[in-house]
N, C-alpha and C positions, 0 to 999 in steps of 0.2 A: 840859256840852254833849253833844248826841247824836253818836254816832260815824257816820261815813259811809265809803263804799268809795272808796279812792284809785285812781289810774291803774293801779297794779300789782296791784290787787285786794285789797290789805291794808286793814284798817280803820284809820282815823286819826281823831283828834279834829278836829272841824270847825274849832275855833279855830286849830289849828296851820296849816291850809291858808292862812289869810289873813294871818298875822303878817308874812310876808316881803313881802306887798303893802302893808302899813301902815308897817313900819319898815324902814330900810335905810341905806345910805351912798351918797354921790355924790361924785365927784371932779371939781373944776373945774380944767382944765388951762390953763396959760399958756405960750406959746412964748417961749423965751429965747435961741434960736439955731437955725441951720440949716446945711446943708451937704451933702456927699456922703460916703457911707460904704459899706463892704462889708456887705450885709445877709445874715446867716447863713440866714435863712428863704428869701429869694429866690435866694441863691447867686450874687450879682453886685453890681455897684455901683448904688446907688440914692440918691435924695435923702432927707434925713431932717429932722425937727424935734426939737430938744431941748426937753423939757417939764418944768415943775415943776407940782405940783398941791396943792390944798387940799381936804382931805376934810371932809365934814359929814354928821352924822346927818340922815336925812330921815324925815318923817312924812307919809304919803299923797303922797309924791313931792316934798314941799316941804322944802328945807333948813332945819334948825332950830338945830342945835348944831355948832360946829366940832370936828373931830377931829384937827387938826394938819395938817402938811404931809407930802407924799410926793414921791418922785422925788429927783433928776432922772431922767428916762427918755429914751430915744431912740426915736422913733416913725418907722418906715419909711413913706415917702409912698406906696409901691406896695402893700405887703401889710397895712399898718396895725398890725403887731405892735410890741410894746414890748420894749425891751432895756435892760439896765443901761448906764450911761454908759461902762463900760470897753470896750464893743464898738467905740468909736471909736479904741481903741489899735491895732486891726487895720488895716493900710493898705488902701486901695482897690486894685482890680486894676491900675488905671493907675499908681498910685504904686508898687506892688510891682514891676511890670515895670521901672519907671525905676530903682528901688533895685538890682534884680538886674543890670540893664545896667551901671550905674555900678560895681558891685562887681566884675564880671568884667573891666571895662576897667581898673580900678585894680590888680587882681591881675596882669593881663597886663603892665602897665607896670612894676610892682615887680619881677617876675621877670626881665623883659628887662633892666632896669637892673642887677640883681644879676648877670646872666649875664656882663656885661662886654664881649661881642663883638657883640651884635645880629646874629648869623648869619642868613642868609636863611631857613634852615629854621625857626629860632625865630620870626622875624617872620611867616612864613607860618602857622605854628601859632597864634600869638597873634592874628593878624588874623582867622583863621577862627573862633576862639572868641568874639572880640568881635562879629563879624558875627552869629553864631548867637544872641548875647545881645540883639541888637536894633539895634546900630549898623551898619545895612546897607551904608553907604558907606565903612566903615573899610578902609584900605589899609595895606600893609606900610610904605610910605613915610611915611604919617602917623604911625604908631607909632614909627618910627625917629626922626622929627623931635621927637616928644613926649618920648622918652627923653633925647635930647640936651638939650632945653630943661630937662627936670627936673634933669639933672646940672648944667647951668650955673646954674640957679636955686638949688640947694641946695649947690653947691660940692663935690658928691660926685664920686668917681672911679668909673668903671664897674668893676664886679666887687667893690666893697667890700661888707661886711656891711650888713644893713638898719639904717640909722641911725634916730635918734629921730624925725626929721621924716617919713620914709617909713613908719615904724611907726605914727605918729599918723594918717597918711592912710589906711592900711589899716584901722585900727580905726574911723575915722570912716565909712568906706564899708561895713564889714562888721558892726559892732556892732548897728546898728539892724535889719539884715536877718536876722541869725542866729535870733532868737526865732521868726520866721515861716517858717523853713525846716525841713522834715523832715530827719532825720539823713542820708538819702540825698542831699538837695539840698545840704547843707553839704559833704558829702564830694565831690560832683561839682565844686564850685568849686575845692576844693583839688586835685583830680586834674587839672583843666584847667591849673592853674598848674604842676603837676608835668610834664605833657606838654610845656608850653612850655620848661621848664628842660631836659628830656631830648632835645629836638629836635636839639640840636647836640652831644650827648655826655652823659656822666655828670654828676650834680649837682656843682656847685662848693660849697665851704663857704658862700659868700655866698648861693647859691640855696637851700641847705638852711635857713639861718637865716631867710631871707625866707619860705619856705614854712611854717616852724614858726610864724612870726608870723601868717601867714594862718590856720593851724589854730587858734591860740589865740584870734584874733578871732572865729572861727566856733564857738567853744566846743567844739572837738574836743580830747579829751584827748591828752597827749603820746604815749602808747602807740599810740593809734589813728593819730596823724599819722605815726609811724614805720612802722606797718603799711601805711598807704596809700601812702606814698612808696616803700616797698619793692615793693609790688604794682605800682605804675606802671612800674617798671623791667622787670617780667617781661612778655614778649610774650604777648598773649592768643591 
C-alpha cells in the first residue's frame, strides 16, 4: 500500500488508518440495579445504575463474535463516568452525616453513664457536642433521661466500667464510621468524649475505660489514646 501523511505529519501506511474503522469491540450494557451513591467525579450524592456488559468483536460496526462479559460497573447518572462496584462501599453524604451524628450521641451517653453523677456541667458539654453533630433539639434533660433509661435497661450502676453491652453499642456505632474518617476526625470524636468526662473533674477509672473502648473502636492505637486523653486535660 502507498504511504500517506497522517494528521501529525508523519507518514503512515494507508491500510493502518482504516483498520480501527473496520474491526473493533462493542459492549452492550444491561442495568441490574440502581440507587444513590457518592460520586467521586461529581463530589456529591448522585443517582447511579449498576451495569453488567457483554463484549463482542465488531466488523464494520456489526457485532460478530462474543468476547465475554465485563463489569459490573457503576455508572453515574449525572456525569456518566464508570466506577468499580466498590465505590458503593463509601456512604453517601446523607448517610455519613447520620452515622457521625449517631456516633457522637452514643459516645456522649456512654461517657455520661460511666461518669456516675451526670453533673450539670457534663450534661451541658455533652448536649453541646450532640447538637453540633446534628441533633439540633437535644437538651440536657433528654440526655439525663436516656442515661437513666440505659442504666435501667442494662441493670448497670452509674460509674461502673464499660460493660460488654455498652462496648458492643460503641463498636456498632463507631466501627462502620471509622474507615471513612481521617485521623483528625477520629481523634475529634475521642476528644469530645474526653471533654465530657472532664467537665465535672478528673477522669474516673470507668470514664478512662469507656474512652479507651471508644479509641479502640475508632482504630486509634492505645498510645495515641493515652496521648489524646492527657492532652485533653491540659488547658489550651
